[in-house]
C-alpha positions in Angstrom: 13.5 7.1 11.9 12.1 5.3 8.8 9.7 7.2 6.6 7.9 6.2 3.4 6.5 8.4 0.6 4.4 6.9 -1.9 3.9 8.8 -5.3 0.2 9.1 -6.5 0.4 6.8 -9.4 1.5 4.0 -7.0 -1.9 4.3 -5.1 -3.6 3.4 -8.3 -2.1 -0.1 -8.0 -4.5 -0.6 -5.1 -7.4 -0.7 -7.7 -5.4 -2.7 -10.1 -4.3 -5.1 -7.5 -0.9 -5.4 -9.0 2.1 -7.0 -7.6 3.5 -3.6 -6.6 0.8 -2.8 -4.3 -0.8 -6.3 -3.8 -3.0 -7.0 -0.7 -0.1 -8.8 1.1 2.1 -5.7 0.6 -0.7 -3.5 1.8 -1.4 -5.5 4.9 2.4 -5.5 5.8 2.5 -1.7 5.2 -0.6 -1.2 7.7 1.2 -3.3 10.4 4.5 -1.6 10.0 2.5 1.8 10.6 0.6 0.4 13.5 3.7 -1.0 15.2 5.4 2.5 14.7 8.2 0.9 12.5 7.6 3.6 9.7 5.9 6.6 9.1 3.9 7.2 6.0 4.0 10.8 4.6 1.2 12.2 2.7 1.6 15.6 1.2 -1.5 17.5 0.4 -0.4 17.6 -3.3 -0.3 13.8 -3.4 -3.6 13.5 -1.7 -5.2 15.9 -4.1 -3.6 13.9 -7.2 -5.2 10.7 -5.9 -8.5 12.1 -5.0 -9.1 13.6 -8.5 -7.6 10.8 -10.7 -9.4 7.9 -9.0 -12.7 9.3 -10.1 -11.8 10.0 -13.8 -8.3 9.5 -15.2 -7.6 6.1 -13.6 -10.9 4.4 -14.4 -10.9 5.8 -17.8 -7.5 4.6 -18.5 -8.5 1.1 -17.2 -11.7 1.0 -19.2 -9.9 2.0 -22.5 -7.5 -1.2 -22.0 -10.5 -3.4 -21.7 -12.5 -1.8 -24.7 -9.2 -2.6 -26.7 -9.2 -6.1 -25.7 -12.9 -6.5 -26.5 -12.3 -5.0 -29.9 -9.3 -7.3 -30.6 -11.7 -10.3 -29.6 -14.1 -9.1 -32.2 -11.3 -8.9 -34.9 -10.4 -12.5 -34.0 -13.9 -13.6 -34.6 -14.2 -11.7 -37.8 -11.0 -13.5 -39.0 -12.0 -17.0 -38.0 -15.4 -16.7 -39.8 -13.8 -15.3 -42.9 -10.8 -17.6 -43.2 -11.3 -20.6 -41.0 -15.1 -21.1 -41.1 -14.6 -24.5 -43.4 -12.9 -26.0 -40.3 -15.0 -28.0 -37.8 -13.4 -26.6 -34.8 -13.9 -23.0 -36.0 -17.3 -22.6 -34.2 -15.7 -23.9 -30.8 -12.9 -21.3 -31.2 -15.6 -18.4 -31.8 -17.6 -19.6 -28.7 -14.4 -19.4 -26.6 -13.5 -15.8 -27.8 -17.2 -14.7 -27.2 -16.9 -16.1 -23.6 -13.7 -14.0 -23.2 -15.6 -11.0 -24.5 -18.4 -11.6 -21.8 -15.8 -11.8 -19.2 -14.3 -8.4 -20.3 -17.6 -6.7 -20.5 -18.4 -7.9 -16.9 -14.9 -6.5 -15.6 -15.9 -3.1 -17.2 -18.6 -2.9 -14.6 -16.5 -4.0 -11.8 -13.8 -1.4 -12.7 -16.5 1.5 -12.5 -17.6 0.2 -9.2 -14.0 -0.2 -7.7 -13.0 3.2 -8.5 -16.1 5.4 -8.1 -18.0 3.4 -5.4 -16.6 4.9 -2.2 -17.6 1.7 -0.3 -15.7 -0.7 -2.9 -12.8 -2.5 -1.3 -10.1 -0.6 -3.0 -11.7 2.5 -1.8 -11.9 1.3 1.6 -8.2 0.2 1.7 -7.2 3.6 0.4 -9.3 5.3 3.0 -7.6 3.3 5.8 -4.1 4.0 4.6 -4.6 7.8 4.2 -6.2 7.9 7.8 -2.9 6.3 9.1 -0.7 8.4 7.2 0.8 11.8 8.5 -0.8 14.5 6.3 1.2 17.3 5.5 -0.7 20.6 4.6 0.3 23.1 2.3 1.6 26.4 3.9 2.2 29.6 2.0 5.9 29.1 2.6 5.8 25.7 1.0 4.0 27.1 -2.1 6.4 30.1 -2.4 9.6 27.8 -2.1 7.9 25.5 -4.8 7.3 28.2 -7.2 11.0 29.4 -6.8 12.3 26.1 -7.3 10.2 25.4 -10.5 11.0 29.2 -11.9 14.9 28.3 -11.2 14.5 24.9 -13.0 15.7 23.0 -9.9 14.9 19.3 -9.4 12.6 17.6 -9.6 12.8 18.0 -13.2 9.3 18.7 -14.6 8.9 21.8 -16.7 5.1 21.5 -17.1 3.8 21.5 -13.7 4.8 22.6 -10.2 3.2 19.5 -8.5 6.4 17.7 -7.8 8.1 20.8 -6.6 5.2 21.3 -4.1 5.6 17.6 -2.9 9.3 17.8 -2.4 9.0 21.1 -0.3 6.3 19.5 1.6 8.4 16.5 2.6 11.5 18.7 3.5 9.1 21.1 5.6 8.0 18.1 7.7 11.3 16.2 8.0 13.2 19.3 8.9 11.0 19.8 11.8 11.4 16.3 13.0 15.0 16.7 13.7 18.2 16.1 11.6 19.7 12.6 12.0 22.2 10.4 9.9 19.8 7.5 10.9 17.0 9.0 8.9 15.7 6.8 6.0 13.2 8.0 3.5 11.8 5.1 1.3 10.8 6.9 -1.8 8.5 4.9 -4.1 7.8 6.3 -7.6 8.0 5.3 -11.2 8.3 8.9 -12.3 12.1 8.7 -13.4 12.0 12.0 -15.3 11.0 13.8 -12.1 13.1 12.0 -9.6 15.9 10.2 -11.4 16.5 7.3 -13.7 18.6 4.6 -12.2 19.1 6.4 -8.9 17.6 9.2 -6.9 18.6 12.7 -8.4 21.9 13.5 -6.6 20.9 17.2 -6.4 17.9 16.3 -4.5 19.7 13.6 -2.4 22.4 16.2 -1.4 19.6 18.7 -0.4 17.9 16.2 1.6 21.2 15.1 3.5 22.0 18.8 4.2 18.6 19.7 5.6 17.3 16.5 7.0 20.2 14.1 7.2 20.2 10.4 6.4 19.6 8.6 3.2 16.9 8.4 0.5 16.2 4.7 -0.8 14.6 5.1 -4.2 12.5 2.3 -5.5 9.9 1.7 -8.1 7.2 -0.2 -5.8 6.4 -1.2 -2.5 7.3 -4.9 -2.8 10.9 -3.9 -3.8 11.7 -3.1 -0.1 13.5 -6.2 0.9 15.5 -4.9 3.8 12.4 -3.2 5.3 10.1 -6.2 5.0 12.7 -8.8 6.3 13.9 -6.7 9.1 10.4 -5.3 10.2 8.4 -8.5 9.6 10.3 -10.4 12.0 9.8 -7.8 14.7 6.0 -7.6 14.1 5.9 -11.4 14.3 7.3 -11.2 17.8 5.0 -8.5 18.8 1.9 -10.2 17.2 2.7 -13.5 19.0 3.0 -11.7 22.4 -0.4 -10.1 21.7 -2.0 -13.7 20.8 -0.4 -15.1 24.0 -2.0 -12.5 26.3 -5.2 -12.9 24.6 -5.1 -16.7 25.0 -4.5 -16.3 28.8 -7.4 -13.8 29.1 -9.6 -16.3 27.2 -8.8 -19.1 29.5 -9.2 -16.9 32.6 -12.7 -16.1 31.5 -13.7 -19.6 30.4 -17.4 -20.1 30.6 -17.2 -23.9 31.4 -14.8 -26.8 32.0 -15.0 -28.1 28.5 -14.3 -24.7 26.9 -11.5 -24.3 29.6 -9.9 -27.5 28.3 -10.0 -26.3 24.7 -8.5 -22.8 25.7 -5.7 -24.2 27.8 -4.6 -26.2 24.7 -4.2 -22.8 22.8 -2.1 -21.5 25.6 0.4 -24.4 25.1 1.1 -22.9 21.7 2.8 -20.0 23.5 4.5 -21.9 26.3 8.0 -20.9 25.5 7.0 -17.2 26.0 4.9 -17.6 29.1 5.9 -15.3 32.0 5.7 -15.7 35.8 2.8 -13.4 35.7 1.0 -15.6 33.1 1.4 -18.7 35.3 0.0 -16.8 38.3 -3.1 -15.8 36.2 -3.7 -19.3 35.0 -3.2 -20.8 38.6 -5.5 -18.2 40.1 -8.1 -18.7 37.6 -8.0 -22.5 38.0 -8.6 -22.1 41.6 -11.3 -19.2 41.7 -13.2 -19.8 38.6 -15.7 -22.6 39.3 -16.3 -23.2 35.6 -12.7 -24.2 35.2 
């Protein structure tokens, strides 16, 4: 089975609309989950980090960057006014910079709305994704094992907090219960190289995973870096979606409200003529004889 774990900082990219978690990648992930191609694992610790950070730390970080850009614009205006005011195009330059300032000011309000308004598009996307994930609650055993791991200094390497240890014990707890198999794959998406490994996933953790769960961990920095998953699974999803579209086209034709609409709908069925079954043909013929509107 294929599993995906997404570190909390990656969910921030839904709000930033970055390449790592673009809308295209988001939609693909939803399809993979809906078609049972992958299972998204969501430890309670990860959920808590996302829920608390999206209301304060994340928007504050975004706003600070915007404020810095606005300040830099003002510095440019001051420089032009002081050193280039004698040139005829200086006023045009200042107007352009001020326009940029206005755009940045507007984006500040949008950032606040995106993060803090629960009805915003990013928050609704996050909500939908979390609803489709497998939530892993924190048992007393998970917390105890995480504390021991942290006290012993075992990976994941973070001497300041215990959160990563709780996440790892949560993942092991769920996956151990799902059955050991060499076919298991865990796509581990994180940018925290200090905790999980620099160029490759921490070998100590990989060995522990293989011993307790079986299979392999594929360590990547962002969702859009899963080429073998997207290529393999997208093709399968396309086939299933086309089958669904074909079935819907046949149903639409059978229920045609008039001869003109029936003509339009039969044209739609022709898009799927290469995958029509004997049952589909029977439905089409039956409808053509019995539906007076056709």
